[in-house]
Structures are given as C-alpha cells and as structure tokens.
C-alpha positions in Angstrom: -0.1 0.0 0.0 1.2 3.5 -0.7 0.6 6.2 1.8 0.6 9.9 1.2 1.3 12.4 4.0 0.9 16.1 3.9 3.2 18.0 6.3 2.0 21.2 7.6 4.0 24.0 5.9 6.3 21.2 4.4 6.6 18.6 1.7 4.1 15.9 0.5 5.8 12.6 1.5 4.9 9.5 -0.5 5.9 6.2 1.4 5.6 3.0 -0.9 6.2 2.2 -4.5 5.3 4.7 -7.1 6.0 6.1 -10.3 7.1 9.7 -11.1 6.2 10.9 -14.6 8.1 14.1 -15.8 6.9 16.7 -18.2 9.2 15.5 -20.9 7.7 11.9 -20.7 10.4 10.2 -18.9 9.5 8.3 -15.7 11.4 7.2 -12.6 9.9 4.4 -9.9 10.5 5.5 -6.4 10.5 2.0 -4.2 10.3 3.2 -0.7 9.8 7.0 0.2 10.1 10.2 -1.7 9.4 13.9 -0.6 7.7 16.2 -2.9 8.1 20.1 -2.8 4.8 22.0 -2.3 6.3 25.5 -2.1 8.1 25.8 -5.3 11.3 26.8 -3.8 13.4 23.2 -4.0 16.5 23.4 -6.3 15.7 19.8 -6.9 12.0 20.0 -8.2 9.9 18.2 -7.8 11.6 16.8 -4.8 12.0 18.8 -1.5 15.2 20.1 -0.7 14.3 21.5 2.8 14.1 25.2 1.5 10.9 25.8 2.9 12.4 25.7 6.6 14.0 29.2 5.9 10.5 30.8 5.7 
C-alpha cells in the first residue's frame, strides 16, 4: 500500500512504491519514500530539498 502524508508548511511525503512521470515523458520508479516540494523553492524539483524551512 502507498501512503501519502501532507506535512504542515512542508512537503508531501509518499511512502511506498510509486512512479514519477516528468513533463518530458520520462519516468522514474521510487521504491520506498520520496518527499515532494509544495512550496516551489526546491532546487531539485519536484523533490523537496528543505528550502521551505527558511521561511
């Protein structure tokens, strides 16, 4: 089962196997866990790099 957790003022965390499809059509399978940026400040989009903490 895949779980999606929303962190207040932080990232969206997906736990469990899931596929990320990028705008160029390429895709990547994440097997365990990934944190996705919701603020748009990450230098590693779509993944969170913790820049939201500077707010």
